[in-house]
Backbone as numpy.savetxt, mean C-alpha at the origin, in Angstrom:
# Nx Ny Nz CAx CAy CAz Cx Cy Cz
10.32 -3.15 -5.19 8.95 -2.82 -5.26 8.06 -3.62 -4.36
8.73 -4.02 -3.24 7.99 -4.76 -2.22 7.44 -3.74 -1.23
6.32 -4.17 -0.51 5.75 -3.27 0.43 6.25 -3.45 1.94
5.59 -4.28 2.57 6.03 -4.51 3.96 7.26 -5.36 3.95
8.16 -5.15 4.80 9.44 -5.83 4.85 9.31 -7.16 5.63
8.30 -7.29 6.45 8.15 -8.43 7.24 8.84 -8.52 8.47
8.66 -9.55 9.20 9.31 -9.59 10.56 10.47 -10.56 10.71
10.46 -11.47 9.79 11.56 -12.50 9.86 12.85 -12.01 9.11
13.79 -12.96 9.13 15.00 -12.64 8.41 14.74 -12.37 6.99
15.44 -11.37 6.41 15.03 -10.87 5.05 15.85 -11.59 3.97
15.09 -11.96 2.99 15.70 -12.46 1.78 16.03 -11.30 0.85
17.15 -11.34 0.14 17.37 -10.15 -0.82 16.23 -9.88 -1.72
15.93 -8.59 -1.91 14.74 -8.18 -2.62 14.68 -8.77 -4.05
15.81 -8.87 -4.71 15.78 -9.37 -6.05 15.33 -10.87 -6.05
15.81 -11.58 -5.11 15.45 -13.00 -5.01 14.02 -13.18 -4.70
13.53 -12.40 -3.75 12.07 -12.46 -3.43 11.16 -12.04 -4.63
11.69 -10.96 -5.28 10.91 -10.47 -6.45 10.80 -11.66 -7.58
11.95 -12.23 -7.81 11.94 -13.30 -8.89 11.04 -14.49 -8.52
11.13 -14.85 -7.30 10.23 -16.00 -6.87 8.75 -15.75 -6.98
8.40 -14.42 -6.63 6.99 -13.97 -6.70 6.60 -13.91 -8.14
7.53 -13.45 -8.98 7.03 -13.30 -10.40 6.80 -14.64 -11.03
7.67 -15.62 -10.73 7.36 -16.95 -11.27 6.10 -17.49 -10.78
5.74 -17.28 -9.54 4.47 -17.73 -8.94 3.30 -17.04 -9.54
3.50 -15.73 -9.76 2.46 -14.88 -10.30 2.07 -15.27 -11.72
3.12 -15.71 -12.51 2.91 -15.89 -13.85 2.44 -17.25 -14.24
2.23 -18.14 -13.30 1.82 -19.56 -13.60 0.41 -19.76 -13.00
-0.48 -20.25 -13.78 -1.85 -20.62 -13.31 -1.91 -22.21 -13.32
-1.74 -22.73 -12.19 -1.69 -24.23 -12.11 -3.09 -24.78 -12.25
-3.21 -26.16 -12.53 -4.51 -26.75 -12.69 -5.38 -26.52 -11.47
-4.69 -26.47 -10.27 -5.50 -26.35 -9.02 -6.20 -25.03 -9.03
-5.59 -23.96 -9.70 -6.20 -22.68 -9.68 -7.03 -22.38 -10.93
-7.12 -23.26 -11.84 -7.74 -22.97 -13.13 -9.07 -22.35 -13.02
-9.89 -22.74 -12.13 -11.23 -22.19 -12.07 -11.25 -20.78 -11.58
-10.15 -20.28 -10.94 -10.17 -18.95 -10.33 -9.24 -18.04 -11.13
-8.41 -18.42 -11.99 -7.44 -17.58 -12.67 -8.13 -16.65 -13.56
-7.78 -15.39 -13.48 -8.28 -14.40 -14.41 -9.74 -14.00 -14.25
-10.30 -14.30 -13.03 -11.67 -13.94 -12.77 -11.74 -12.33 -12.75
-12.34 -11.79 -13.77 -12.14 -10.35 -13.98 -13.21 -9.55 -13.12
-12.94 -8.51 -12.40 -13.85 -7.68 -11.74 -14.33 -6.65 -12.79
-15.59 -6.21 -12.71 -16.17 -5.23 -13.57 -15.94 -3.83 -13.09
-15.29 -3.67 -11.92 -15.17 -2.40 -11.29 -14.01 -1.49 -11.94
-13.23 -2.10 -12.79 -12.07 -1.44 -13.35 -11.96 -1.65 -14.81
-11.07 -0.98 -15.51 -10.88 -1.06 -16.92 -10.43 -2.45 -17.32
-10.93 -3.02 -18.38 -10.51 -4.37 -18.78 -9.03 -4.30 -19.18
-8.29 -5.39 -19.03 -6.78 -5.29 -19.31 -6.44 -5.03 -20.69
-7.38 -5.09 -21.67 -6.97 -4.82 -23.05 -6.80 -3.34 -23.29
-7.25 -2.54 -22.31 -7.08 -1.07 -22.40 -6.11 -0.54 -21.37
-5.66 0.69 -21.45 -4.98 1.29 -20.32 -5.80 1.40 -19.14
-5.09 1.53 -17.98 -5.85 1.65 -16.72 -5.69 0.40 -15.84
-6.26 0.45 -14.74 -6.19 -0.67 -13.76 -7.41 -1.53 -13.82
-7.19 -2.78 -13.64 -8.18 -3.80 -13.62 -8.00 -4.65 -12.45
-8.93 -5.48 -12.10 -8.84 -6.32 -10.94 -9.28 -7.76 -11.19
-8.53 -8.68 -10.72 -8.90 -10.09 -10.83 -8.56 -10.82 -9.51
-9.20 -11.98 -9.34 -8.94 -12.75 -8.08 -8.67 -14.24 -8.59
-7.59 -14.77 -8.05 -7.36 -16.20 -8.27 -7.99 -17.06 -7.08
-8.35 -18.21 -7.40 -8.95 -19.14 -6.38 -7.91 -19.28 -5.23
-8.47 -19.24 -4.02 -7.47 -19.37 -2.90 -7.08 -20.72 -2.60
-5.85 -20.88 -1.96 -5.38 -22.15 -1.54 -5.29 -22.19 -0.05
-5.27 -23.46 0.50 -5.15 -23.56 1.91 -6.26 -22.87 2.66
-5.80 -22.06 3.62 -6.80 -21.43 4.40 -7.10 -19.92 4.01
-6.93 -19.60 2.76 -7.00 -18.14 2.31 -8.41 -17.86 1.86
-9.42 -18.69 1.99 -10.78 -18.41 1.46 -11.32 -17.22 2.20
-11.13 -17.16 3.49 -11.68 -16.03 4.28 -11.10 -14.71 3.83
-9.78 -14.80 3.59 -9.15 -13.48 3.15 -9.52 -12.95 1.81
-9.79 -13.97 0.77 -10.24 -13.60 -0.43 -11.72 -13.09 -0.37
-12.53 -13.59 0.47 -13.89 -13.12 0.64 -13.92 -11.78 1.30
-12.96 -11.63 2.22 -12.87 -10.18 2.89 -12.52 -9.15 1.77
-11.60 -9.47 0.95 -11.07 -8.59 -0.08 -12.16 -8.24 -1.09
-12.81 -9.26 -1.52 -13.90 -9.12 -2.52 -15.21 -8.43 -1.90
-15.46 -8.85 -0.74 -16.63 -8.36 -0.09 -16.56 -6.85 0.16
-15.34 -6.28 0.49 -15.22 -4.90 0.71 -14.81 -4.18 -0.58
-14.55 -4.90 -1.57 -14.17 -4.31 -2.81 -12.99 -3.30 -2.86
-11.99 -3.65 -1.97 -10.84 -2.74 -1.81 -10.06 -2.53 -3.08
-9.73 -3.57 -3.74 -8.92 -3.29 -5.06 -9.81 -2.46 -6.10
-11.09 -2.86 -6.16 -11.96 -2.18 -7.02 -12.00 -0.59 -6.75
-12.10 -0.25 -5.48 -12.21 1.15 -5.11 -10.90 1.81 -5.55
-9.79 1.22 -5.19 -8.52 1.88 -5.61 -8.38 1.98 -7.08
-8.75 0.97 -7.91 -8.66 1.01 -9.23 -9.55 2.10 -9.85
-10.77 2.19 -9.35 -11.75 3.14 -9.82 -11.29 4.45 -9.48
-10.67 4.75 -8.33 -10.20 6.06 -8.00 -9.09 6.48 -9.00
-8.05 5.72 -9.28 -6.98 6.04 -9.98 -7.33 6.07 -11.54
-8.25 5.24 -11.91 -8.68 5.32 -13.34 -9.37 6.55 -13.68
-10.06 7.10 -12.65 -10.73 8.43 -12.82 -9.70 9.55 -12.80
-8.72 9.40 -11.98 -7.74 10.52 -11.78 -6.70 10.48 -12.78
-6.23 9.40 -13.17 -4.87 9.34 -14.00 -5.16 8.58 -15.28
-4.61 9.17 -16.39 -4.69 8.51 -17.70 -3.48 7.57 -17.81
-3.75 6.32 -17.57 -2.60 5.30 -17.77 -2.74 4.56 -19.02
-1.65 4.76 -19.91 -1.79 4.27 -21.28 -1.69 2.75 -21.45
-1.13 2.04 -20.48 -0.97 0.66 -20.52 -1.74 0.02 -19.29
-2.13 -1.25 -19.59 -2.96 -1.89 -18.51 -2.12 -2.31 -17.33
-2.65 -2.22 -16.18 -2.12 -2.73 -14.96 -3.14 -3.51 -14.17
-2.84 -4.78 -13.84 -3.87 -5.69 -13.19 -3.59 -5.83 -11.83
-4.52 -5.62 -10.87 -4.40 -5.97 -9.51 -4.87 -7.41 -9.31
-4.03 -8.23 -8.88 -4.32 -9.70 -8.79 -4.39 -10.13 -7.28
-5.54 -10.50 -6.83 -5.55 -11.19 -5.54 -5.20 -12.69 -5.65
-4.37 -13.21 -4.77 -3.92 -14.63 -5.02 -3.26 -15.07 -3.76
-3.16 -16.39 -3.68 -2.45 -17.11 -2.58 -1.02 -17.05 -2.94
-0.20 -16.72 -1.91 1.23 -16.65 -2.22 2.04 -17.62 -1.36
3.26 -17.80 -1.65 4.17 -18.52 -0.68 4.32 -17.78 0.55
4.67 -18.55 1.57 4.75 -18.11 2.97 5.46 -16.67 3.09
6.59 -16.51 2.48 7.42 -15.38 2.64 7.19 -14.34 1.62
6.24 -14.52 0.75 6.00 -13.47 -0.32 4.98 -12.42 0.28
5.22 -11.22 -0.25 4.36 -10.13 0.26 3.96 -9.29 -0.96
2.90 -8.36 -0.81 2.43 -7.60 -1.92 3.53 -6.88 -2.63
3.43 -6.82 -3.93 4.45 -6.14 -4.78 3.87 -5.84 -6.14
4.56 -4.89 -6.77 4.39 -4.63 -8.29 5.35 -5.38 -9.05
4.85 -6.05 -10.05 5.67 -6.85 -11.02 5.68 -6.02 -12.27
6.88 -5.36 -12.60 6.87 -4.45 -13.79 6.89 -5.36 -15.02
7.47 -6.54 -15.00 7.55 -7.37 -16.19 6.11 -7.84 -16.58
5.31 -8.15 -15.72 4.00 -8.61 -15.98 2.89 -7.60 -15.97
3.31 -6.30 -15.54 2.30 -5.23 -15.39 1.18 -5.52 -14.43
1.55 -6.13 -13.26 0.58 -6.48 -12.28 0.99 -6.11 -10.88
0.00 -5.86 -10.08 0.14 -5.74 -8.67 -0.36 -6.96 -7.98
0.50 -7.67 -7.33 0.07 -8.88 -6.58 -0.20 -8.58 -5.23
-1.52 -8.92 -4.80 -1.88 -8.66 -3.40 -2.12 -10.10 -2.77
-1.30 -10.46 -1.93 -1.34 -11.80 -1.29 -2.50 -11.94 -0.15
-3.20 -12.97 -0.32 -4.33 -13.23 0.64 -3.73 -13.34 2.03
-2.61 -14.04 2.16 -2.02 -14.32 3.44 -1.66 -13.09 4.14
-1.30 -11.99 3.43 -0.92 -10.71 4.00 -2.16 -10.07 4.74
-3.26 -10.41 4.25 -4.51 -9.77 4.86 -4.71 -10.44 6.22
-4.57 -11.75 6.19 -4.75 -12.49 7.54 -3.73 -12.05 8.52
-2.45 -11.83 8.10 -1.41 -11.54 9.02 -1.71 -10.14 9.58
-2.13 -9.23 8.82 -2.34 -7.84 9.36 -3.49 -7.91 10.29
-4.64 -8.67 9.95 -5.69 -8.63 10.79 -5.34 -9.25 12.22
-4.51 -10.46 12.15 -4.17 -11.07 13.38 -3.35 -10.17 14.29
-2.51 -9.23 13.66 -1.72 -8.26 14.44 -2.63 -7.35 15.19
-3.66 -6.81 14.53 -4.57 -5.87 15.16 -5.52 -6.61 16.23
-5.82 -7.89 16.00 -6.59 -8.69 16.92 -5.68 -8.87 18.13
-4.39 -9.20 18.03 -3.53 -9.49 19.11 -3.33 -8.29 20.04
-3.46 -7.01 19.42 -3.29 -5.84 20.15 -4.63 -5.39 20.79
-5.71 -6.15 20.61 -6.95 -5.84 21.19 -7.66 -4.61 20.55
-7.37 -4.49 19.25 -8.01 -3.34 18.51 -9.50 -3.50 18.49
-10.21 -2.39 18.57 -11.62 -2.51 18.59 -12.23 -2.79 17.24
-11.54 -2.56 16.17 -12.13 -2.80 14.82 -11.02 -3.42 13.89
-10.70 -4.60 14.18 -9.52 -5.20 13.47 -9.83 -5.31 11.93
-11.12 -5.69 11.63 -11.42 -5.78 10.22 -11.33 -4.43 9.45
-11.90 -3.37 10.14 -11.75 -2.05 9.52 -10.41 -1.59 9.36
-9.58 -1.83 10.42 -8.23 -1.36 10.33 -7.38 -2.14 9.36
-7.77 -3.46 9.18 -7.01 -4.20 8.16 -7.41 -3.72 6.73
-8.70 -3.36 6.60 -9.10 -2.75 5.26 -8.24 -1.55 5.00
-8.00 -0.66 6.01 -7.16 0.47 5.82 -5.80 0.18 5.37
-5.19 -0.81 6.03 -3.73 -1.11 5.69 -3.77 -1.72 4.24
-4.70 -2.50 3.89 -4.75 -3.08 2.53 -4.88 -1.96 1.51
-5.76 -1.03 1.79 -5.89 0.07 0.87 -4.66 0.85 0.62
-4.03 1.22 1.80 -2.72 1.96 1.73 -1.69 1.11 0.88
-1.68 -0.17 1.11 -0.73 -1.08 0.40 -1.00 -0.99 -1.09
-2.32 -1.04 -1.46 -2.63 -0.91 -2.91 -2.18 0.30 -3.53
-2.35 1.48 -2.81 -1.91 2.77 -3.34 -0.38 2.76 -3.54
0.32 2.17 -2.45 1.77 2.18 -2.50 2.21 1.46 -3.72
1.61 0.23 -4.05 2.01 -0.58 -5.13 1.64 0.03 -6.43
0.54 0.74 -6.36 0.03 1.45 -7.59 1.01 2.55 -7.95
1.58 3.22 -6.96 2.64 4.26 -7.30 3.79 3.70 -8.02
4.23 2.50 -7.63 5.31 1.88 -8.49 4.88 1.70 -9.91
3.71 1.25 -10.13 3.05 1.07 -11.47 3.08 2.36 -12.22
2.68 3.48 -11.57 2.56 4.76 -12.12 3.96 5.25 -12.66
4.98 5.01 -11.71 6.27 5.50 -11.98 6.76 4.66 -13.22
6.45 3.40 -13.26 6.87 2.49 -14.33 6.19 2.95 -15.62
4.95 2.87 -15.72 4.20 2.97 -16.85 4.26 4.41 -17.46
4.25 5.46 -16.57 4.34 6.92 -17.03 5.77 7.44 -17.10
6.87 6.61 -16.60 8.08 7.03 -16.72 8.34 8.31 -15.89
7.82 8.36 -14.73 7.92 9.55 -13.89 9.22 9.75 -13.35
9.68 11.01 -13.41 11.08 11.29 -12.64 10.74 11.57 -11.24
11.78 11.20 -10.53 11.72 11.46 -9.09 13.12 11.40 -8.57
13.33 12.02 -7.34 14.58 11.91 -6.65 14.44 11.16 -5.29
15.49 10.65 -4.76 15.40 9.84 -3.56 15.14 8.44 -3.86
14.55 7.71 -2.86 14.29 6.29 -2.96 12.79 6.15 -3.41
12.67 5.20 -4.44 11.26 4.95 -4.94 10.41 4.49 -3.92
10.87 3.72 -2.88 9.90 3.24 -1.85 9.41 4.41 -0.99
10.14 5.47 -0.74 9.75 6.62 -0.03 8.67 7.38 -0.78
8.94 7.52 -2.17 8.02 8.18 -2.96 6.70 7.46 -3.11
6.70 6.08 -3.14 5.49 5.44 -3.21 4.71 5.54 -1.91
5.35 5.55 -0.82 4.62 5.87 0.52 3.96 7.28 0.50
4.66 8.20 -0.14 4.05 9.48 -0.23 2.84 9.55 -1.10
2.99 8.75 -2.10 1.77 8.68 -3.07 0.58 8.03 -2.29
0.83 7.06 -1.53 -0.33 6.51 -0.74 -0.93 7.57 0.16
-0.11 8.35 0.80 -0.67 9.44 1.70 -1.38 10.45 0.86
-0.71 10.72 -0.33 -1.34 11.77 -1.21 -2.74 11.40 -1.64
-3.04 10.21 -1.95 -4.37 9.73 -2.40 -5.25 9.68 -1.27
-4.82 9.08 -0.16 -5.66 8.83 0.98 -6.12 10.08 1.68
-5.21 11.13 1.80 -5.54 12.37 2.44 -6.63 13.15 1.71
-6.85 12.89 0.44 -7.88 13.45 -0.35 -9.25 12.93 -0.10
-9.35 11.78 0.71 -10.56 10.99 0.84 -11.24 11.26 2.18
-10.97 12.31 2.85 -11.71 12.67 4.08 -11.37 11.72 5.26
-12.33 11.46 6.11 -12.18 10.62 7.28 -11.81 9.27 6.94
-12.35 8.62 5.98 -12.06 7.19 5.66 -10.55 7.18 5.21
-10.12 8.07 4.45 -8.71 8.01 4.05 -7.80 8.37 5.14
-8.17 9.16 6.02 -7.31 9.47 7.15 -7.15 8.30 8.12
-8.30 7.60 8.30 -8.38 6.43 9.15 -7.43 5.31 8.55
-7.51 5.15 7.16 -6.70 4.18 6.61 -5.22 4.47 6.69
-4.85 5.75 6.57 -3.38 6.09 6.71 -2.94 5.92 8.11
-3.80 6.23 9.11 -3.43 6.00 10.52 -3.32 4.44 10.82
-4.17 3.60 10.19 -4.07 2.21 10.41 -2.76 1.71 9.94
-2.32 2.17 8.75 -1.12 1.74 8.11 0.04 2.25 9.05
0.01 3.48 9.66 1.01 3.86 10.42 1.15 3.01 11.71
-0.04 2.64 12.27 0.01 1.79 13.46 0.54 0.42 13.10
0.22 -0.10 11.90 0.69 -1.46 11.53 2.19 -1.48 11.29
2.75 -0.35 10.81 4.17 -0.27 10.59 4.89 -0.29 11.99
4.18 0.36 12.91 4.73 0.42 14.27 4.67 -0.98 14.91
3.52 -1.75 14.59 3.54 -3.24 15.03 4.66 -3.96 14.46
4.95 -3.85 13.18 6.11 -4.53 12.63 7.33 -4.14 13.21
7.54 -2.83 13.52 8.76 -2.40 14.14 8.94 -3.07 15.51
7.90 -3.11 16.24 7.98 -3.67 17.63 8.43 -5.20 17.52
7.99 -5.84 16.57 8.20 -7.25 16.44 9.59 -7.59 15.79
10.20 -6.63 15.17 11.37 -6.83 14.41 12.55 -6.98 15.32
13.56 -7.85 15.03 14.74 -8.02 15.65 15.82 -7.05 15.00
16.30 -6.13 15.94 17.31 -5.20 15.24 18.46 -5.86 14.61
18.83 -7.16 14.97 19.87 -7.84 14.39 19.62 -8.14 12.87
18.25 -8.16 12.53 17.98 -8.54 11.14 17.94 -7.30 10.27
18.29 -6.12 10.77 18.10 -4.94 10.04 19.18 -5.05 8.84
18.71 -4.63 7.74 19.52 -4.62 6.45 19.88 -3.17 6.05
21.02 -2.75 6.12 21.32 -1.33 5.86 21.14 -1.12 4.39
21.10 -2.13 3.46 20.97 -1.85 2.05 19.59 -2.01 1.59
18.65 -2.28 2.48 17.26 -2.39 2.18 16.74 -1.08 1.49
15.96 -1.25 0.39 15.39 -0.04 -0.29 14.40 0.60 0.48
13.85 -0.06 1.48 12.72 0.53 2.34 13.24 1.29 3.53
12.69 2.37 3.93 12.97 2.89 5.29 12.55 1.90 6.37
13.09 2.01 7.50 12.73 1.11 8.59 11.30 1.26 8.92
10.57 0.31 9.36 9.18 0.42 9.70 8.82 1.56 10.64
9.59 1.75 11.59 9.34 2.79 12.59 9.41 4.18 11.92
10.25 4.31 10.99 10.33 5.62 10.16 9.14 5.81 9.33
8.69 4.72 8.71 7.49 4.79 7.81 6.30 5.15 8.65
6.19 4.58 9.88 5.13 4.98 10.75 5.23 6.45 11.15
6.31 6.93 11.43 6.48 8.30 11.84 6.19 9.28 10.68
6.58 8.89 9.43 6.23 9.71 8.30 4.73 9.86 8.03
3.99 8.68 8.14 2.53 8.79 7.93 1.89 9.68 9.04
2.34 9.58 10.24 1.85 10.43 11.22 2.13 11.87 10.96
3.32 12.08 10.45 3.65 13.56 10.12 2.70 14.03 8.96
2.51 13.28 7.97 1.69 13.72 6.95 0.18 13.95 7.43
-0.29 13.08 8.34 -1.61 13.28 9.01 -1.54 14.62 9.68
-0.53 14.74 10.50 -0.45 15.97 11.33 -0.37 17.21 10.44
0.46 17.15 9.35 0.58 18.41 8.54 -0.58 18.75 7.76
-1.40 17.76 7.37 -2.57 17.98 6.70 -3.78 18.31 7.47
-3.70 18.35 8.74 -4.84 18.49 9.72 -4.90 20.09 9.87
-6.01 20.72 9.56 -6.17 22.26 9.94 -6.01 22.43 11.41
-5.36 23.44 11.80 -4.97 23.62 13.25 -6.29 23.75 14.06
-7.21 24.59 13.64 -8.40 24.81 14.46 -9.38 23.67 14.46
-9.55 22.99 13.28 -10.60 22.05 13.27 -10.18 20.68 13.83
-8.82 20.46 13.83 -8.31 19.19 14.23 -7.23 19.23 15.37
-7.44 20.15 16.23 -6.47 20.31 17.27 -6.25 19.05 18.09
-7.39 18.40 18.43 -7.25 17.26 19.26 -6.53 16.09 18.51
-6.88 15.96 17.16 -6.23 14.88 16.44 -4.72 15.19 16.30
-4.34 16.42 16.19 -2.96 16.83 16.06 -2.20 16.43 17.30
-2.85 16.81 18.42 -2.23 16.39 19.78 -1.94 14.82 19.95
-2.97 14.19 19.52 -2.88 12.71 19.63 -1.74 12.04 18.77
-1.44 12.76 17.72 -0.46 12.14 16.85 1.01 12.38 17.33
1.10 13.40 18.15 2.47 13.71 18.68 2.63 13.08 20.04
3.24 11.90 20.06 3.41 11.12 21.20 4.82 11.11 21.77
5.75 11.85 21.07 7.14 12.01 21.65 7.91 10.77 21.26
7.41 9.71 20.61 8.18 8.57 20.27 8.15 8.35 18.65
6.94 8.08 18.24 6.75 7.91 16.77 6.76 9.23 16.10
6.19 10.23 16.70 6.22 11.64 16.18 6.57 12.60 17.31
7.70 13.29 17.18 8.18 14.20 18.23 7.60 15.60 17.94
7.60 16.46 19.02 7.30 17.91 18.67 8.14 18.59 17.74
9.48 18.24 17.71 10.45 18.79 16.77 10.13 18.40 15.37
9.82 17.26 15.11 9.44 16.80 13.78 8.07 17.40 13.32
7.16 17.45 14.29 5.84 18.02 14.06 5.85 19.44 13.49
6.74 20.15 13.98 6.92 21.58 13.40 7.16 21.67 11.97
7.68 20.59 11.39 8.04 20.59 9.90 6.91 19.89 9.07
5.89 19.28 9.79 5.04 18.45 9.03 4.08 19.13 8.08
3.70 20.36 8.45 2.80 21.08 7.41 3.63 21.33 6.18
4.91 21.74 6.28 5.74 21.91 5.04 5.88 20.68 4.39
6.22 19.58 5.03 6.41 18.23 4.44 5.19 17.82 3.63
3.92 18.05 4.21 2.77 17.73 3.65 2.54 18.53 2.28
2.89 19.91 2.39 2.69 20.77 1.26 3.65 20.28 0.09
4.91 19.93 0.45 5.85 19.48 -0.51 5.42 18.18 -1.08
4.91 17.26 -0.40 4.36 15.95 -0.87 3.28 16.24 -1.82
2.37 17.00 -1.51 1.12 17.32 -2.38 1.63 18.06 -3.62
2.45 19.08 -3.53 2.98 19.81 -4.66 3.73 18.93 -5.52
4.63 17.99 -5.04 5.46 17.17 -5.84 4.62 16.16 -6.59
3.61 15.52 -6.04 2.87 14.55 -6.84 1.88 15.32 -7.79
1.46 16.56 -7.47 0.61 17.30 -8.43 1.49 17.52 -9.69
2.67 17.80 -9.50 3.53 18.17 -10.55 3.92 16.87 -11.32
4.24 15.82 -10.73 4.61 14.64 -11.39 3.45 14.11 -12.35
2.19 14.39 -11.81 1.00 13.83 -12.58 0.40 14.92 -13.37
0.93 16.09 -13.47 0.28 17.18 -14.17 -0.12 16.89 -15.71
0.69 16.23 -16.34 0.31 15.89 -17.82 -0.32 14.61 -17.99
-0.73 13.94 -16.85 -1.28 12.59 -16.98 -2.66 12.52 -16.25
-3.01 13.57 -15.50 -4.20 13.54 -14.64 -5.47 13.94 -15.28
-6.59 13.26 -14.76 -7.93 13.70 -15.23 -8.66 14.53 -14.30
-8.15 14.74 -13.00 -8.89 15.52 -11.98 -8.22 16.71 -11.61
-7.59 17.39 -12.49 -6.91 18.76 -12.21 -8.05 19.75 -11.92
C-alpha cells in the first residue's frame, strides 16, 4: 500500500511497511506538542469518515508542513470523499516527519494514511530541477493525487470492496476517477502526477527494477494517467490537449486509440464498486 516506489534501491514492501507502522504509532516526547492536532475540515476520528491531523515537524520539515496546511490539501481530499462516500469506520490522514526512506502509505492496522513531509520537499525539488514554471502548484497536484491513491486503499479495506488485478493499479485508477471529476484543477493535478512519475522513471536505475514489486513501473503509471486524461477529453473541445498528450513515448498513438474505452471502463468500474456506499449518485 505504498505510493511512489522511489529512486534508490528498494527495500521489500513488507519491511518498509512495518518500519513505517512502528514510526506512525509512536508519539515521542519531541513530538508531543504536535501529535494529534486535529483539523476541523474532516469528520472527527470517533465517527466514520476521513479526518486530518498534523504532527510537529522534525529537522527541516517545517516548510513542508506549512505548505501542506496552508493549501489545505488533506482537508480538501477528506471533505470530497466524506461528501461522496459513506465510510463506516474512521480513517485519519496524518501529516508527519518520516524516516529518510519512508514514503506515503495507508496503514490498515492503524486506519491511517501517513503523508510524509519529506515527500513534499522531494517532489518540489524535482519540479524545480526541471525548471518547471509552477513547482509549488505542481507539487500540490502530486500530493493531491497521492492522497486519493492512498484513500483508495482505505476504501478497499474499510468497505471490503472486491476488485480484480493489482490493488496498486486500482488505487491509481481511483485517483484518476476522483480528479477527473474536478475540472481543470483535477486534470492539472493528474498531469502533474504523470509528469512526476516520468521524472522518477528517468532517475531510476533499471538494475534496481524489482519484478515482484506490486506497483507498475513509474513509466507505465505515467502513461496510464496520460491515457485517462486523453480518454476523458472531449474530442472537439480538447483537441489541442489530446494532441499534446500523445508524444509517442509516454503515450503512443496506438495506445491512445484505446484510451476512451479505458476511461469509460475505469469510471464504470468505480461507479459500480461504490454504488452501495456513495452519497453523490
